[in-house]
Structures are given as structure tokens and as C-alpha cells.
N, C-alpha and C positions, 0 to 999 in steps of 0.2 A: 699740537698742543700748547694752543695758545685762547685764551681770554677773550671774549668773543664781545664786542657793545650788544653786537647782536638780539645777546641774549636778554630776554623779557623782561622787564627792570620791573615785575613784581615784590613782595614783600619781601618774599622766602629767597629769592635770590640775592637781592642788595645785604639784605643779612646774612646768606652763606659767603659774599663778597666778602664782606666787611669782617666776620669771624674769622674767615679765613687768613683775610693778611692783616688782621690783628697776632696772629700768630704767627706770620712769618716776622714781625717786629719786635714781638716778645723773643724769638729765638736769636734771632743778628744782633739787633743793639740789646737787648736786658741779657743774653746768655754771652753774645759776643764781645759785645764792645765794652760794657756795662760792670761785669762782672771783675775783670783782670783787678780794679779800683777796688777788689772786696779781699779778696787773695793776694793782694801784692806784699804786705807786710810777711806774709807766708812763705810767700814764694820768695824774695827778698833774701830773706836768713838762709835757703834749702841755697839757692841757683848760686848766691854770691852775686846781688848789684846791688850799686847803689841807686841814690834818689836822683842825681842828677840822668843818668842813664837812665830810669826809669822816661824822667820828662824827655830828651831825645824822641827816645822807641813812641812814644806819645805825641809828640809831635811829629814824629813820620808817620804815624796812622792816623793823624788826622792830615797830614799832607795827601797819603793816600788815599783818603775819604776827598778828598777835592778833584785829583786826577779822573778816581771811577765815578763824582755825580757828572762831572762834563762830560764820558766815555757813554755814561750807559744812557743817556740819553740816545746819543746816535746810537749805539747797541739796538735799544729797543725798537729803531723804527724800523732798524736792518735782516733783525731777526726775532723782533715779535716782543711785546714787552713781558707775556706770563710766561718767555720763555727762557729770559735774563730772569725774570726773578726767581723761578724754579731750580736754574743752573749755578744760579750766587747763595741759593739757600745748603743748596747740598755741598757749596765747596766751605762755604760756613763748619758743617757736619765734621770734615776734615780738618778744618785748622781746629776746630775745638776736640779732637780725637789725635792732635798732635802735639796740643800746648798740656794732654795727659801725661805725653814720654816727655818734652822736654826737659833736656838736663845741662842746658850754658845759654847764655842772653843773648845768642844769636839765633837760634832754632827758637826761641820764647820773641824773638822782636820779628823774627822772619811772620812766623804764625798770627800776632797781633797782629799788622802791617795788614795783612791781609785778610784778617778776618772785618778792617773799617771797610778795604775795600768792596768787599762783596757785600755788609751791610747797606751801603751806598747802594750797590747793584739792585739792591730790594728795593732801597726809597725812592729810588728817583723815578724808576719809571711808573710808578704807583697812580703816578697823577692821570698818568695816558688810561690806566685801567676804571681808577675809580670815577673820573668827569662823564666819561658818556653811560654809568652802569649805575651811578648813583642819581638818584631825583638831588635836584641844584637847593631844593629849600632842605634836605637832610646833609645835605654835602658836609659842612664844617662837622654838623656832630658824626658823620662815618668817621671822616678823618681823625676828627680828636679820640675817636675811640682805638682808631687803629692804630694811632701815634701814640696813642696811651699802653698799645701793645708794649713798647718798653718798659712801663712800670709793673704789668704784669712780671716781666721776664727778675725785673728788680725785687718783687717783691718774692717771687720762688727766691730767689738769691738768699733774699733775707731770713726765709724761712728754713731752706734746708743746709745752707754751707754750712754753719754752726755744728750740725750733727754728725756733716759728713766732713767737715776738720777734726772734729774729736774722735772720730770713727775709724779715719782713714786716710786722713790730709787731705792738702789740694788739690792734688792731681788725682782725686778720686771724684772732687769739682767738677774740674772739663769733663773728666772722661760719660757723667749721669749727664752732663747736657748736650751731648753730641751724641747721646742716643736721643734723647728728647727731639733732636733736632732730628736724626733720621728716620725717624717716626713723624716727624711736620711734613717732611721732602716726601714719605710714597703719600700722604693722604694729598698734598697736593698734588699730583699723580694723577689723582681717582678723581679729585673734584675739577681740573683741567681736561680730562674725557670728556668726562658730563656735558662740561659748557659748550665745550668743544662739535660734542655729539646735537647740540639745543642749534647750532647755528646753520645756515644756509648760505648767506649772500658772499657774495665775494669780498674778499676788502677791501681799501681804496689803499695808495700810496700816499707815504704821508709825504706834506714839502713844506720844507723851510719858512716860517713867517720873517727874514729876513735878522740883523742885528740891529737897525732903530728899534724895532717894538719892544727886543728886552731890554733899551736903557733907557724906555720911558719911565717920566718924574719916580711914580709909583713904585715902578720897583726896583729901582735906586734905593729908594727908603727903604725898602725888603732885603736886599742884601746888603745895607749897611745894620738893619735887627739882627740879620743871622749872624753879621761877625758879630755885634758887639754880645749877642747871645755866645755865641759859642767861645770869645777872650772869658763869660763871667761865668757861666756855666760850668765848661768843660771842668778845666782847673776844680773849682767846689768838688765836684763830682770824683774826679781822679784821683785826687788829696784829702778827701774826706775821711777814709779810713786810718790813715796814717797820722793824718792832723790828730784825731781825737785821740789815737794807740801811742805816737810816739809826743806828740806837746802836749794836749790837754791830759794825757796818761789814764781814758779811759776805760774802763776793761771792755775783750773781744762782743762778751753780751750787750754794753751799750751802742757799742758801735754795730751790731747785729740790729737788736731791735732797731736802732735808726734809719738803717738799710730797708728794714721791712714798713717803715711808715710811710719809706719813700715811696717804694713801690705800691700800699695799700691805698696811697693819698692819691697815689698819679691814677691810679684803677679809674676811678672816677672822673677827675680833674680834668682832659679831655672830654669827656664826655657833655660836662658842667659850663665849659669856657668852647665848647661850639655848639651847645645852645643859645650861648650867649652870642656869639659870634655868628650865630643864622641870622637873629636879629635879626631886622628891618627899621631905619629909621624914620621920623615922620618930618617929611618937608612943608615948610615954612611956604607963606606965599608966594616967593621967590622959585619956589620948589629944590628949592637947597632943604638939601638933609642935613639933619640938625643932631642927632644923636644918629650914631650908625654902631653894629655890634659888633662888627669883627675890629671897629677900633677901640673898641670899649675893651674887648676882651683880650687883645694886644699890648691893652694898657694897664691891666688888672694885672694879666702875667708879668711883667715888668714892676707893676709896683711890688708883687710877692717877692720876686729875684734880690730885688733889694733889699727887703726886710730880713730873708735868709740870709743874705751876705751882710746887713749888719750886722746877726747874730751873730753868726762864726767868728768876725774877726773881733767879738770880747769876749775870747777865750772863755767862751760861755761852760756852764759845769753838765752834766748828765741831762736832765729839764731841759732848759734853755738852747740844748743839740736835739731833742726830738719838734720842739717849737719851730726850729732853725730850716730840718727836713721833712716836715710837711710843708712848710713855706714853700720850702722849693722844688718838692711836688709836686705843689700845684702849679708852677711855674714853667719852671726848663722845659720837663717833657711836651706841655701841651703848644709852647710856642714853635714847635716843630710845625706843625695837624696847625696851626690857628692861618701859620704864614702859605701852607700848600693851600689850604681853602681860599686864604686870600685870592690868593693868585688862578688860583681854578673857578672861584666867581665872575672877577675879572679880564680872562681873557680863554683863547678857544681852548680845547685840548691838546693843539700841537703844538703849539707858544708856551702853555702852560708850564708840559712837562720839559720844557730848555728853558724856560726859566726857573725851575725849582729846581733844575738841576744847578744853576749858578747861583740860586742862596741856597744850596747844599755844599756847596764850591767854596764860600764866602764865610760858610759857618764851622767849613773845614779849617782855614786860613787863619779864624778868630782863635778856634781850637786850640791850632799849632802853635800860634804865638799865645797862648794865657797854659799850656803847658808849659812850652822854655820856660817863660819871667816862675813861673809855678820849682821848677827847679832849681831855677837860679837865686829865688827866693830864700831855699832849703838850703843851697849852700853856702852862700852870702849870709844869711844871716840866723840860720840855725833854726828856723821856725815857717810854717805856712799859713801865719800868720798875716801880714802881707799879700799874701796870695790870695784873702776874702774884703783887706780892704781896696786893693784894683778891682775884684769884682764886683763891688758898691758902686766906688765910679765910672765902671761899664754901667748898669745897672740903670743910672741916672742919666746920663745920654741914651739908651735902649727904652727908655718911655718919654723922650723929649721927643724921639721918630717918630714914636706910635703915636701921638699926638697929632702928627702931621701928617700919616697915613691918608689917603682922599678915601671918600664912600664905596662900597662896593659894590653903586650904580651903574650898570653898562649900557652904552650908548647900540648896542647892539649883542639878538641873545648868542650865547655861546653855543657850536654844529655839533653835534656827533664826530666822530672821530675816529678816522682805521689806526691811528700811530699804536694800538695795542695787539694786533694782530696783522699788522705790515709785512711783509717778506722778503 
């Protein structure tokens, strides 16, 4: 039941793959990963844990993301990328159901950690599916839309959470998202079967490209950007609701509207920055590219992340918080897709899948460190405000590294890969 690069790369198939994978990211990241910060204050009051414990749990989630990011590429090579994505999505539905019935910190923590692991197991193998199926001229746009699946989930969170919390409490939130993810898993089974019937050529075996290509300068810059993105962005969103509620004393409706703005803006931000990323620069007389779309997109995302962090660090009011939410929605989530698109444009799919795994692991390390620092800041200073100051500093360094990223021109064309359906 595996998606194959042999499926005809016409518009209908490319659109179907893009929409399906967008839904997967919406469920595993939008619901599975980024729903917890929305209901964190209510769960804290009901279950009885402190923000330091929440910081350690979210750090453990990021470490699970690191481990699974590294393992999922190997699993995709052994069992097939589509199988890994499908199993991880189905397990996410089970974890979401478990959270609906969690009654203690340990049970909650276990479900949240495994949710992060499942999210990584869906995102990392996608490069092996996307690269052979999506035309290179549109790959950044497609990956941008897929990465924006997180924002579709966040948008749904902002729209449905207030009503569910008011009517049935936070447990109903997890239960409804579990039901939606279960339906998505069933749709995936049907679509993967259809794609498999369209296949005819036997799969090719995956061959590891070795360690040296994965440590090329351009990829080291990508890993650095991923670490800084995690350090700045993950605690920003993890403590966003708690910061606005506990420190800024803003109402639940303000926080919910801010979350909805993050999701709404993010719905289009991946496509917009992906369109910029797909633009090709104009070579000068020496043949060097003066302007590169991918570099411009990464710098733009970094600048917006810096703006969001600075606004949040200034203890904003309700309207300024909305501006920060818009800037954050236009920056943080698209960076995932931009980094993966850059890797896909500059390397063969087999190498790209492994590099994206390391990139996701680097992001997880940065996010874990940021979450621990966030919990400690609250414990030591009684406020989350220092978290956003640290995020501002990390964003400045991120922008600097983005300027150093080489252009997306390759010496050799990308080959089609059988990684997606290796047995």
C-alpha cells in the first residue's frame, strides 16, 4: 500500500498528493503538536501540574521528535515511506484519544511525547514522496502548502476550541481531533490503494549516499537555521496562551482570536513564500546568481519571526498581540517547508530524505532547549517575557545564516528515487 514515483506526474495526481499530505500535517502537527499550548491552562488546572513540568514534557516531546526524525528515514527505506506516514497518522489518532481520557501528568506526558514522535514520522519521509512526484518548478510551492497544513490545524483549533471548551471542556477538544484524524487515516488508505494500482514498475532499492554529502556546507547552514528556528519558535508557541493569559491578563477570546490569526495567515504563507522560493535568480556576467528566491524566502521568514518575537517581548496589548500572531504565522511554519524544499532542490531524493531527517532532529534539539529555557524563565522570573527576548536574539542569528545559504543551482539534475516504495 505504498505511493510510487511511477504515478503519472500530471496536475491531478500532483494536486491529490499535495492535498492529502497537507491533511496529514494538519492532523499530526496542527492537532497533535500545537493543540496542547491552546488548552494548556485548562489542563494544568484540572490535572494539576506546574509550568516547569510542562517545560520538561515539551522538551521530552522535542527529543522524541529528534529520535524519530533520524529513525523514520531508515524506516521509510525499509518499509516504504507511505506505510510509515500512514501508520504514524493512525497512531496519532490513538494518542489524541488517549489525551481525552488522561487523568494524571504521566499519562498526559506519554501521549504528548508519542504524538511528537508520530508527527516526525509523517513529515520526514514526505521528501521521499514529494521529490519524485512533484515537478521541481513547483516543488517549493507544493511543500509550502503541505507545510502550511500545520496552520490549517491551528486555524481549526482557534475556531473550534473556544466553543468546545465552553460546552464540554478540554477533553472534548482532544476527542474531536481524534475523530477527524481517524477519518483522515481511512481516506489515506483508499488513496494509497488507488496510487498503488496505478503502479507497474518494480521498486528500486535505497542506497545510502554516505556521511560526507550530508555534512556539506550548505546543509550545515540548513541545520543551523533549523536549530535556531526551533529555539525561537517552539517556546514562542508553547507558552503563547499561558503568556497572554497569566502574564498579560488577556481573556480567552483574545488568545483564541490570536491563534485563529496564526492559522489563517499560515494557510497562505506557505504558498506565498513557496512562490518566492521557486523564483530563479538572474546570473551576472560571471555566471553567478545574484538573486535567489529560496534565500529571499528564508530571509523574509526570519525577519517576520524577529518582528513577532520583539512585539511579544514588549508585553503587548490585545491588538499588538494580534500583529505578533500575524507575523508569527507568516514566518515560523513556512520555514519547515522552505528548508525541505531547499534540500530537495539541491540534492537527490535519497540524500534529501536523510538530510531532512537531520534537519528535523536539529529543529527538535533547538525546540527542546527553548522549551526548557521557557519553563525555567517562568520559574525564576515569574514571567514568560524573557522567552521572547531570547527568541528575538535567535531570530537575528537565523537571518544572518539565511544570507549565507548558497543558491539552489545544482551541477547535476535530481534523479527519480525508489525510496518511497522500497521494500
